[in-house]
Structure formats: structure tokens, C-alpha cells
C-alpha positions, 0 to 999 in steps of 0.5 A: 669175645672177651679173653684174658691177656697172657699177663692176666693169666699169669697173675691169676695163676699166681693168686692160687700159689700159697705161702711156702709152696715149692713150685716149678714153672714150665717152659714158655707161658708159665714162666710169666707167673714168677713176675706176679708172685707177691713180694710178701709171699714166700714161694720157692720156685724150682727149675729143672736145670737145677735152681731153687729160690728162683726170682723174677726176670732181671731188668734189661742189662742186668742179666747173668748168663750163668742164671737161666731157667730150663727154657734158657731165659735169664732169671734172678736168684733170691736171697737164700736160693741155691743151684745144684746138679741136674740129677738132684733137681730131677730127684726133687721132682720125682720124689714128690717134693714139689707142691705145684707145677705149672705147665703149658699144653697142646691138649688137656682132656676132661679127665685131666690127661695131659698132652704137652710134648709132641703133636705127632706131626711127622717132622716134629722132634720128640723132646719130652724133657722133664714134663713127664717127671713133673706131671707125675711127681708134683702134688698138683698140676696146673695147666696154663694155655690158650683155650683154642689153637690158632685155627680155632680148635679147642685145646680142652677136649674129651679125649687127647689125640696127641701123645700123652705126657701123663694120665689124670694128672691135671688139677686145674686149667687156666686159659685165656677164657676160663679157669676150670677145675678137674673133678671126678664129675668132669670139668667144672667152671671156676671162673670165666673172662668178663662178659663171657657166658657159659654157653659161649665158653661151652661153644668154644670147648670140645669137652663137656663143661659143668657150670660153677657151683653156687658160692664156689670159692 
């Protein structure tokens, strides 16, 4: 079955980030998006540990140990970028100053509920970090994740069974199989991996899907 690679997923998310947007990229898979933003497009990347104007990953050997993102990965700082106190960073998140955040997830429901911080496993360490602040503070929440777990269970579900990060907060879901819009009517297919049929996608998805609308942009 055809699937997008992680780099193709990151490139696809980058396409939907407009000029002038203030954007937070969550820990893990979403950090790849920074490497695919067009150089001619001005986008202000924010990191919750206190960076604004974050650039792509540095070349090997050019890392600066004082420049890291929230996941402790080395990053670069673009001309005009700034770093500041953690509290100021969270004030930016909570104050509605971010246009988009891109988060990973364990589950997303058909209504746009997000579960991305804790699986409920008895030995797991609960550590929500800034995920709740981002999910509720950003104007749009994009989720970037694999469509299924390693055991083949759908991560796009009717109702989340894991502890929630935010309720009805997700705008769009990007997976290795499809791009889905969260709409009042339900999850609307926007795009599918090449060669994938709607029936293939629905069979791999626990939540009910709506087919793409004609002439959908």
C-alpha cells in the first residue's frame, strides 16, 4: 500500500504554512517541517523553550549547543531571530499569538479531539509539557503523525481512548496515507497517497471519513 515518507509528510505540511505566519513545531516528527519551508517565504518559527525566528537544522559539525529546540535538538537562528525567557514564550502561546502549531499525536478523533501526551500505560511518565497550551492557544492546530500504530491500529478514531490534550482543537491531520480536514460534518479527505483509494483509506481508519469534495482546493 502506497504511503508518504516522513520527509514527504513534512514537505506537505510546509506547503500549507503561509507567508508571515507565526508557527510552533512540536517535538518529534513535526520538527522536520522546518527543513522544507521555502527560503523565499518568511515564516517565524517559535519554540516553547524561548526561540523566535528558528531556522532549519544545522549542517553536521556546525551545531551550537546553546541553540536547541524544545526537543533538545540543535537548530539555527535566522537573521533577526531572538531568544527569551521561558515564561515569555508561554505567554506568547497562551495569548493567541501563534497562527499555527504542528503537533504529533497518539490519537485524533473525528471531532478534532487531540490525545498526544499520555497513553495511559501504567509505567508511562505523564509529561504534557506545553502541548495543552499550544493546542488551545494556537489559531490552527495541524497534527502530523503516522496513520496507524506499529501493530496496525488506526490513530484516527471516532473517540479518543487516551487522556485528552485538547477538545475539538485540531484543524487538519497529515498522515503517511492522507490529509484530512476536520469539519463540522466530520473528517473530510483532502488528499490521499498516490495509488490509494477511498475504500483503502477507510479500511485503515477507525473514524468515518467523508470523500473529497469536487474541485476542492
